[in-house]
C-alpha positions in Angstrom: -1.2 24.2 73.2 1.8 26.5 73.5 2.0 29.3 76.0 0.9 31.7 73.5 -2.4 30.1 73.1 -1.4 28.9 69.4 -0.2 25.6 68.5 0.0 25.8 64.7 -0.1 29.3 64.1 2.9 31.5 64.8 4.5 35.0 63.8 4.2 37.2 62.1 7.7 36.2 60.8 10.0 38.8 58.8 10.4 37.4 55.2 12.2 39.0 52.7 10.0 37.5 50.2 6.6 37.7 51.7 6.8 40.8 54.2 5.7 39.9 57.2 4.0 36.5 56.7 1.9 34.7 59.2 3.1 30.9 59.2 1.3 28.0 59.9 2.5 24.6 60.9 1.1 21.5 59.1 3.4 19.0 60.4 5.0 17.8 63.6 8.5 19.2 64.4 10.7 18.0 61.2 8.5 15.8 59.8 9.8 16.3 56.0 10.8 14.3 52.7 14.3 15.6 53.0 17.3 16.0 55.3 19.0 19.2 54.0 22.3 19.8 54.8 21.5 23.6 55.5 18.4 23.4 57.3 18.1 26.0 59.5 15.9 23.6 62.1 18.5 20.9 62.4 18.4 17.0 61.1 15.1 15.8 60.0 13.5 12.9 62.9 10.8 11.7 61.0 11.8 11.1 57.2 8.6 10.3 55.4 6.6 10.3 52.1 3.3 9.3 54.0 0.5 11.7 53.5 -1.7 12.1 56.3 -3.5 14.7 58.1 -0.7 14.8 60.9 -2.6 18.7 62.1 -6.4 18.7 61.9 -7.7 21.5 59.3 -10.4 22.5 61.9 -7.9 22.9 64.5 -5.7 25.2 62.4 -8.4 27.4 61.4 -9.8 27.3 64.9 -6.4 29.0 65.7 -6.1 31.4 62.6 -9.7 32.9 63.0 -8.7 33.4 66.6 -5.3 35.0 65.7 -6.7 37.4 62.9 -9.4 38.4 65.3 -6.7 40.3 67.3 -6.3 42.6 64.4 -2.8 42.4 63.5 -3.0 41.8 59.2 0.1 40.3 57.5 0.6 40.3 54.2 0.9 36.8 53.8 -0.6 33.7 55.3 2.4 30.8 54.7 1.7 27.2 54.9 5.2 26.5 55.8 6.9 25.7 59.5 8.7 22.8 60.9 8.6 20.2 57.9 6.9 19.7 54.5 3.6 20.6 54.4 2.5 19.1 51.2 2.7 15.9 53.2 -0.5 16.8 55.4 -3.1 15.1 53.5 -5.5 18.5 54.2 -3.6 21.1 52.6 -6.3 21.6 49.7 -8.8 21.5 52.0 -6.9 24.1 54.3 -6.0 26.4 51.4 -9.8 26.5 50.3 -11.3 27.2 53.9 -8.7 30.1 54.4 -9.8 31.6 51.2 -13.3 31.5 52.4 -12.1 33.2 55.7 -10.1 36.4 54.6 -8.5 37.7 51.5 -5.2 37.6 52.8 -3.4 35.9 50.0 -2.0 32.4 50.9 1.5 31.2 50.1 2.6 27.7 50.0 6.8 27.5 50.9 7.5 23.8 50.0 10.9 21.8 49.2 9.2 20.5 45.9 9.4 17.2 46.3 6.0 15.8 46.3 4.7 18.0 43.0 5.2 15.1 41.2 1.8 14.1 42.6 -1.2 14.5 40.9 -3.2 14.8 44.5 -0.7 17.2 45.7 -0.9 19.7 42.6 -4.7 19.5 43.0 -4.5 20.4 46.6 -2.1 23.7 45.8 -4.7 25.2 43.1 -6.2 27.6 45.5 -3.0 29.0 46.4 -2.1 32.4 45.5 1.7 31.7 45.5 3.9 28.5 45.5 7.3 28.7 46.3 9.3 25.4 45.8 12.9 24.4 46.1 15.3 23.5 43.6 19.0 23.2 45.2 21.1 21.1 42.8 21.7 20.6 39.1 22.3 16.6 39.0 21.0 13.5 40.5 24.2 13.5 42.8 24.3 16.8 44.1 20.8 16.4 45.0 21.7 13.4 47.0 24.5 15.1 48.9 22.6 18.6 49.2 18.7 17.6 50.2 19.4 13.8 51.5 16.0 12.8 50.4 14.1 9.8 51.1 15.2 6.8 49.8 12.2 6.5 46.9 12.5 10.0 45.8 14.8 10.7 42.8 16.5 13.6 40.9 14.4 13.2 37.5 11.1 12.6 39.5 11.3 15.6 41.7 12.4 17.9 38.6 9.7 16.3 36.2 7.0 17.6 39.0 8.3 21.1 39.2 7.8 21.6 35.7 4.4 19.9 35.5 3.0 21.9 38.3 4.5 25.1 36.9 3.0 24.8 33.7 -0.5 24.1 35.3 -0.8 26.2 38.1 -2.6 29.5 37.3 -1.2 31.5 40.3 2.5 32.2 40.4 5.7 30.1 41.2 8.7 31.9 42.7 11.6 29.3 42.7 14.1 29.4 45.7 17.6 28.2 44.8 19.7 27.4 47.9 23.5 27.4 47.0 26.4 26.1 49.4 30.1 27.6 49.1 32.2 25.3 47.7 29.5 22.8 46.2 26.6 24.4 44.3 27.5 27.7 44.7 30.0 27.5 41.6 29.7 28.3 38.0 29.7 24.8 36.3 27.0 23.7 39.0 24.7 27.1 38.6 24.8 26.5 34.7 23.4 22.7 35.5 20.8 24.1 37.7 20.2 26.9 35.0 19.2 24.1 32.3 16.3 22.9 34.8 14.8 26.6 35.6 14.5 26.9 32.1 12.4 23.9 31.8 10.1 24.9 34.8 10.2 28.6 34.0 8.9 29.9 37.2 7.9 33.9 37.4 11.1 34.4 39.7 14.2 32.4 40.6 15.1 33.8 44.2 18.8 32.6 45.0 19.8 31.9 48.8 22.4 31.0 50.7 23.3 29.8 54.4 22.3 32.7 56.8 21.2 30.7 60.1 23.1 28.0 62.3 22.7 25.3 59.9 21.8 21.7 60.4 25.6 20.5 59.3 28.9 23.0 60.1 30.2 22.3 56.4 27.0 23.9 54.7 28.8 26.9 53.9 27.3 30.2 52.9 27.9 31.8 49.6 28.7 35.9 49.6 26.5 38.1 48.2 28.8 39.3 45.4 29.0 36.0 44.3 25.5 35.3 44.1 25.1 38.2 42.0 27.3 37.3 39.6 26.1 33.5 39.5 22.4 35.0 39.0 23.9 36.4 35.8 23.9 32.7 34.6 20.4 32.5 34.9 17.6 33.4 33.1 14.4 35.8 33.6 13.6 37.6 36.8 16.4 36.4 39.6 17.0 37.6 42.8 19.3 37.4 45.9 17.3 37.1 49.0 19.8 35.6 51.6 19.6 37.8 54.4 22.9 40.2 54.8 21.2 43.0 56.0 18.2 43.4 58.7 14.8 43.6 57.7 13.3 47.1 58.5 10.5 47.0 61.1 7.6 48.7 59.8 5.0 47.0 61.9 3.9 47.7 65.6 1.8 45.3 67.5 -1.5 45.7 68.0 -1.8 43.1 70.4 -0.4 41.9 73.7 3.2 39.7 72.5 3.7 37.0 75.0 7.0 35.2 75.8 5.0 32.3 74.1 4.7 34.0 71.1 8.3 34.7 70.7 9.1 30.8 71.5 6.3 30.1 68.8 8.7 32.0 66.3 11.8 30.8 67.8 10.6 26.9 67.5 10.4 27.2 63.7 13.4 29.2 63.0 16.1 30.8 64.5 16.0 34.4 64.6 18.0 37.8 65.5 16.7 40.3 67.8 15.9 42.5 64.8 13.7 39.6 63.1 11.6 38.9 66.3 11.2 42.8 66.6 10.2 43.1 62.9 7.7 40.0 62.9 6.2 40.7 66.0 6.1 44.4 66.3 7.9 44.5 69.3 10.8 47.4 70.2 14.1 45.8 69.9 14.8 46.5 73.6 11.9 44.8 74.8 12.7 42.1 72.9 16.4 41.9 74.1 14.7 41.9 77.9 12.6 39.4 77.0 15.3 37.1 75.3 17.7 37.8 78.3 14.8 36.4 80.8 14.3 33.4 78.8 17.7 32.4 78.4 18.3 32.7 82.0 15.2 30.4 82.5 17.4 27.6 79.8 14.5 27.7 77.4 16.4 29.7 74.8 19.6 29.9 73.5 22.1 32.3 71.6 24.1 31.4 68.4 26.6 33.1 66.5 26.7 32.7 62.8 29.3 34.8 61.3 28.9 38.4 62.8 25.4 37.9 63.7 23.8 36.3 67.0 20.5 33.8 66.5 18.6 33.0 69.2 16.8 29.5 68.9 14.4 27.3 71.2 16.4 24.7 73.3 14.6 21.4 72.7 14.3 19.0 74.7 15.0 14.9 74.0 
């Protein structure tokens, strides 16, 4: 159990897509089907296609009930965290039990790599919103950007995205993560566009590097360029990359601990503003807490472009 009293539930996290999103981690750190060059959590340490109950559903629900009882109601409960959530074989049971527990909508943030599996499609049917990813327009760049498990193919992944979206009664918001000089150029976006037309999501959300990535060669695409590239895509297209701070509209209704901050930073690097927005802290108080944690050697500051992000120091 973490210092916050929560091992699997973290946040709320400030999100441009979901407002204040209460996160749930369904797998151990960096258990994933991909090893994306842009990942804000670094390299994948357990790359696998094996679906199993990495975290018990009962333990997650106990934490979630405790968190919601504190009275800080998020906009979404998001199944995401520090790996690929659909690898957890209990995800369908968890979604159904969350829906029985609360009216807060449930979102699943997934890389989409397992949506070709009927059991994964079945498991996600009760969710309100599914947010999968598509980061390339062909097999070659799929291998370069996502570095998938050796048994995954681009065709298999995209077929799964299209089949799931056609079947799912909720909304699908497709994230397209573009890299400078790689996929963030017109010819490659046109390839992606042809696949999006087959998938037919409700929204397409363009993103790029805004936090320290796994690989230094993963470069950001500027907002103006993202806007221009978005014109090559059909349907509702949004640029969601974090170029400006998210305004804080929440005030914490419970006592935020250093453990809450560490639980958030263990899943994603955040700025002072991001931590403050998610946890309902005054920015001055957040800065003071981070300075103390940095002196203890448990967090560190990392500069990315014109922003300073804090991340948890990992041992071993």
